[in-house]
Structure formats: structure tokens, C-alpha cells
C-alpha positions as CSV (number, residue, x, y, z in Angstrom):
1,M,9.7,-11.5,5.6
2,I,13.3,-12.7,6.2
3,K,14.8,-12.3,2.7
4,P,16.0,-10.1,1.1
5,G,15.6,-8.2,4.4
6,A,13.7,-8.5,7.7
7,N,10.4,-6.8,7.2
8,A,6.8,-7.3,8.2
9,A,4.8,-9.1,5.5
10,D,1.4,-8.2,4.1
11,D,-0.7,-11.1,5.5
12,T,-3.3,-10.7,2.8
13,A,-0.8,-10.9,-0.1
14,V,0.8,-14.0,1.4
15,R,-2.5,-15.7,1.9
16,M,-3.6,-14.9,-1.7
17,A,-0.3,-16.4,-3.0
18,L,-0.8,-19.6,-0.9
19,S,-4.4,-19.8,-2.0
20,T,-3.4,-19.6,-5.6
21,L,-0.9,-22.5,-5.2
22,V,-3.4,-24.6,-3.3
23,N,-6.2,-24.1,-5.8
24,A,-4.2,-24.2,-9.0
25,R,-5.7,-26.7,-11.4
26,A,-4.4,-28.0,-14.8
27,T,-6.1,-26.6,-17.9
28,D,-4.3,-29.1,-20.1
29,F,-2.2,-32.2,-19.7
30,I,0.9,-32.0,-21.8
31,S,3.2,-34.9,-21.1
32,D,3.4,-37.5,-18.3
33,A,7.1,-38.4,-19.0
34,P,8.8,-35.6,-21.1
35,G,12.2,-36.5,-22.4
36,N,13.2,-32.9,-22.5
37,V,11.5,-29.9,-20.9
38,T,13.6,-27.2,-22.6
39,Q,10.8,-26.7,-25.2
40,Y,8.4,-25.8,-22.3
41,G,10.8,-23.3,-20.7
42,L,11.1,-25.5,-17.7
43,E,14.8,-26.3,-17.8
44,K,15.4,-22.7,-16.7
45,P,11.9,-21.7,-15.4
46,H,10.7,-18.1,-15.4
47,L,9.4,-18.6,-11.9
48,T,9.7,-21.1,-9.1
49,A,7.4,-21.1,-6.1
50,T,8.4,-23.3,-3.2
51,V,6.7,-24.0,0.0
52,V,8.1,-25.7,3.1
53,L,5.6,-27.4,5.3
54,K,5.7,-27.5,9.1
55,N,7.0,-31.1,8.9
56,G,9.9,-30.0,6.7
57,E,8.5,-31.3,3.5
58,Q,9.2,-29.1,0.5
59,Q,7.0,-28.7,-2.5
60,S,7.5,-26.5,-5.6
61,M,5.9,-25.4,-8.8
62,L,7.9,-24.4,-11.8
63,F,6.6,-22.0,-14.5
64,G,7.8,-21.9,-18.1
65,F,6.7,-20.6,-21.5
66,K,3.3,-19.6,-22.6
67,Q,1.4,-22.5,-24.2
68,N,1.6,-22.9,-28.0
69,G,-1.3,-23.6,-30.3
70,E,-4.4,-21.9,-31.5
71,G,-6.9,-21.2,-28.7
72,K,-4.2,-22.1,-26.1
73,S,-3.3,-19.5,-23.5
74,G,-2.0,-21.4,-20.5
75,I,1.4,-21.5,-18.9
76,Y,3.5,-24.7,-18.9
77,V,4.2,-25.9,-15.4
78,R,5.5,-28.9,-13.6
79,R,6.0,-29.9,-10.0
80,G,9.6,-29.7,-9.0
81,E,9.3,-33.1,-7.4
82,R,7.5,-34.8,-10.4
83,A,8.0,-35.3,-14.1
84,P,4.6,-34.6,-15.7
85,V,4.2,-31.2,-17.6
86,Y,0.8,-29.5,-17.4
87,A,-0.6,-26.1,-18.4
88,V,-2.4,-23.7,-16.0
89,A,-4.3,-20.5,-16.5
90,E,-2.1,-17.4,-16.9
91,Y,-3.5,-15.8,-13.7
92,V,-1.8,-18.5,-11.6
93,M,1.6,-17.2,-12.6
94,S,0.7,-13.6,-12.6
95,S,-0.7,-14.0,-9.1
96,L,2.7,-15.3,-7.9
97,D,5.1,-13.4,-10.2
98,K,5.6,-10.4,-7.8
99,S,8.5,-8.6,-6.3
100,A,9.5,-8.7,-2.6
101,L,8.1,-5.2,-2.2
102,D,4.7,-6.5,-3.3
103,F,4.7,-8.9,-0.3
104,R,5.7,-6.2,2.1
105,N,3.4,-4.8,4.7
106,K,2.4,-1.4,3.4
107,T,1.4,0.3,6.7
108,I,2.9,3.8,6.4
109,V,3.0,5.1,10.0
110,K,2.7,2.9,13.1
111,V,0.9,4.8,15.8
112,D,-1.5,4.2,18.7
113,P,-4.2,6.9,18.6
114,E,-4.5,6.8,22.4
115,S,-0.8,7.7,22.9
116,V,-1.1,10.9,20.7
117,A,-1.3,14.2,22.6
118,T,-0.4,16.6,19.8
119,V,-0.9,16.6,16.0
120,K,1.0,19.2,14.0
121,V,-0.3,19.7,10.5
122,K,1.6,21.7,7.8
123,Q,-0.1,22.4,4.5
124,S,0.6,24.8,1.6
125,E,-2.3,26.9,2.9
126,G,-0.8,27.2,6.4
127,E,-0.2,25.3,9.6
128,F,-2.3,24.3,12.6
129,T,-2.1,22.1,15.7
130,L,-4.5,19.7,17.3
131,K,-3.9,19.4,21.1
132,R,-5.4,17.0,23.6
133,V,-6.8,18.6,26.7
134,G,-8.0,16.0,29.1
135,S,-10.7,14.0,27.2
136,N,-11.1,16.9,24.8
137,W,-9.2,18.4,21.9
138,N,-8.4,22.0,20.8
139,V,-7.5,23.4,17.4
140,I,-4.7,26.0,17.5
141,A,-4.6,28.0,14.2
142,G,-3.7,31.6,13.4
143,G,-2.8,32.3,17.0
144,K,-6.3,31.3,18.2
145,T,-7.4,28.3,20.2
146,T,-10.8,26.8,19.4
147,E,-12.6,23.7,20.8
148,A,-12.2,20.8,18.4
149,D,-14.8,18.4,17.1
150,I,-13.6,15.3,19.0
151,P,-15.0,12.6,16.6
152,I,-13.4,14.3,13.6
153,V,-10.0,14.4,15.4
154,E,-10.3,10.8,16.5
155,R,-11.2,9.8,12.9
156,L,-8.0,11.5,11.7
157,L,-5.9,9.5,14.2
158,N,-7.6,6.2,13.2
159,Q,-7.0,7.0,9.5
160,L,-3.3,7.5,10.2
161,R,-3.2,4.3,12.1
162,D,-4.8,2.4,9.3
163,L,-3.1,4.3,6.5
164,K,-1.6,1.9,3.9
165,G,0.1,2.5,0.6
166,E,-1.2,1.0,-2.6
167,S,2.3,-0.2,-3.3
168,I,5.9,0.3,-2.2
169,V,7.5,2.2,-5.1
170,A,11.1,2.0,-3.8
171,D,13.1,1.2,-0.7
172,P,15.1,3.1,0.0
173,M,13.7,6.2,-1.8
174,P,16.4,7.3,-4.3
175,S,15.4,10.9,-4.3
176,A,12.5,12.9,-2.9
177,Q,12.2,15.2,-6.0
178,P,10.6,12.8,-8.5
179,F,7.8,12.1,-6.1
180,G,7.2,15.7,-5.0
181,L,8.3,14.8,-1.5
182,D,11.0,17.5,-1.5
183,N,8.1,20.0,-1.2
184,P,5.2,17.9,0.2
185,A,1.6,19.1,0.1
186,L,1.0,17.8,3.6
187,E,3.1,17.0,6.6
188,I,1.6,15.5,9.8
189,T,3.7,15.1,12.9
190,L,2.4,13.1,16.0
191,L,3.7,13.9,19.5
192,G,3.2,12.0,22.7
193,K,2.3,13.3,26.1
194,D,6.0,13.9,26.9
195,G,6.4,16.0,23.7
196,K,8.5,13.4,21.9
197,E,7.8,12.5,18.3
198,L,5.8,9.3,17.8
199,G,5.8,9.4,14.0
200,A,5.5,11.7,11.0
201,V,4.2,11.4,7.5
202,K,4.7,13.5,4.4
203,L,2.2,13.3,1.5
204,A,2.7,14.7,-2.0
205,K,0.5,15.3,-5.0
206,I,2.1,15.6,-8.5
207,S,0.9,15.9,-12.0
208,V,2.4,13.5,-14.5
209,K,2.5,14.3,-18.3
210,P,1.6,11.5,-20.7
211,T,4.2,9.4,-22.4
212,T,5.8,10.5,-25.7
213,P,4.4,9.5,-28.1
214,P,1.1,9.4,-26.3
215,I,-0.8,6.1,-26.0
216,P,-4.3,6.2,-27.6
217,G,-6.9,6.9,-25.0
218,E,-4.3,8.1,-22.5
219,P,-5.5,11.2,-20.5
220,A,-3.7,14.5,-21.2
221,Q,-2.5,14.5,-17.6
222,R,-2.8,12.3,-14.5
223,T,-2.3,12.9,-10.8
224,E,-0.2,10.6,-8.6
225,Y,0.0,10.6,-4.8
226,Y,3.0,9.5,-2.7
227,A,3.9,9.2,1.0
228,I,6.9,8.7,3.2
229,S,7.1,8.3,7.0
230,S,9.7,8.9,9.7
231,G,9.7,5.1,10.5
232,S,10.8,3.9,7.1
233,K,13.1,4.8,4.1
234,A,10.5,3.5,1.7
235,V,8.2,5.6,-0.6
236,Y,4.6,4.5,-1.0
237,S,2.1,5.2,-3.7
238,L,-1.2,6.4,-2.3
239,S,-4.8,6.5,-3.4
240,E,-6.5,9.8,-4.1
241,F,-9.1,8.9,-1.5
242,S,-6.5,8.5,1.3
243,F,-4.8,11.7,0.4
244,T,-8.1,13.7,0.4
245,Q,-9.2,12.2,3.7
246,L,-6.0,13.5,5.4
247,N,-5.6,16.8,3.6
248,K,-8.2,18.9,5.4
249,P,-8.0,22.5,6.6
250,A,-8.2,23.6,10.3
251,P,-11.8,24.8,10.2
252,L,-13.1,21.3,9.5
253,Y,-11.7,20.1,12.9
254,M,-13.4,22.9,14.8
255,A,-16.5,22.2,16.9
256,R,-19.7,23.6,15.4
257,A,-21.8,25.8,17.5
258,P,-25.2,24.2,18.4
259,V,-28.1,25.4,16.4
260,A,-30.7,27.2,18.5
261,A,-34.1,25.6,18.5
262,P,-36.8,27.7,16.9
263,S,-39.1,29.5,19.4
264,P,-42.6,28.1,19.5
265,A,-45.1,29.9,17.4
266,K,-47.6,32.1,19.3
């Protein structure tokens, strides 16, 4: 992205928007030569989507009011370069009517698992450290060092590398307190072989009360998850699954003792 700021874009979100434009089809033909487009909301369109091709050619689609008439649910549109007015399905506009944050890359912390030598984990239940020792890992917790389960540690690092927010709630974050990030449930700090910080992430879990007056069918209380990282000022919403996968206690990273084979029966 280059506007409103320079940021990496979400490739999938961009491709979906382009696919929507390419595959948009008219659901109704309104007028081939309208004398006035004000009645369609196209004089001052709600949304304009413009693409510039590699050869410099520019094409645009303008979106106006919702279509009138019984059984009609389309959105009035026209090509910016042509006169006819059409109607398209509502999803065409809703697929494009997004904020800049929706098109941003939502990777929370950028890290190469191979470059990580130490993982410091701080939870409400306590703190522990995962430390690389050659090709192995150790768990340091409660003043004791225990051999780690290597695949589980590697899975954690891969999960952090692939961790993405469901959305970017704000950038920059106005205040940590509304998101529970002033007192996070989980903090993970990644250090390199030289002991320098490679990245850090904080995760929060908060309970949200229903609206007043409550909406029929709304649960009595819902849980929301948020994250921030050392590499960005943005706050991300997070799925419960992502939070749960990262919020694990020290014992789960420890290697299990092999189970002795039963002695043969005599």
C-alpha cells in the first residue's frame, strides 16, 4: 500500500477485490443514456473503485443508491468512462466498500524461526523460558531446567511466524486499556543468538458486556481477543483459536519420559 501510508498489503484481500471487479455482472439494465444520474446517487457516488492497468489505461466503477422497486435489491452503478447505468448485486459493493485497514497485511510479528535462540513467556500463572541448546531446546521454569519437546517448541515458533490478526482495529492504538493490553494475559519475547530482541507480542483476553438495551438473542457476555507487537503501533483482533494455541503453560513444552515396554509374560 502507498496511500494513506506505506504498508504491506494483504495479497488475498487485494486479489478478492480485483476478482469482484472483473467478475461483476449487471443484474438489471437501467438506462443507456441517462439525462441525469442524481436520482441514482451517481452524481456524488458512495464509492468509486478505479484500476490503472500496466499500459496506463484507467477504468473505474461508480456505486450509487440501492435500487428502487418491489423485488429489487441491486445497487446502481456506471462505468466512469461510459454513460449507461446498470444495477449489480449488493455483494459487489460490500466486497469493495472497505477501509484501508481492511486491505493491510495483518501479520502480527515478523520472525524467522531459525534465527530464534530464546523465547521468554510471561503469563498470569508465571514465567518460563525456552532456550535453544545446539539442535535441542530446554525449558527453564521455576529455577529448573528440563529438556523440551522439540516439535512442540518448533510448532510455537511457526505459529508466531504465521500469526495473523482477524482485523486491524486501530493504527496507532489510542490506548492499551480498552483492549486489555495494559495488563496482557500473555507476553512472548523472541531473542536471537546474540541476545538481542527479534520481536515481541502481547495478547489480551477481555470480557465484553452486552449493549444497553440488549439486542434480542445477544449473549449475556462475550470474550474478545487482541494483540500488539513490538514491530507495529497497530492493535489487532485475534481469534480464540490463535490465542489458545499460544497461551500454553511450561509443562506442555517439556519432553515426555519414554514409556517402558511391558516385560514379556512368562
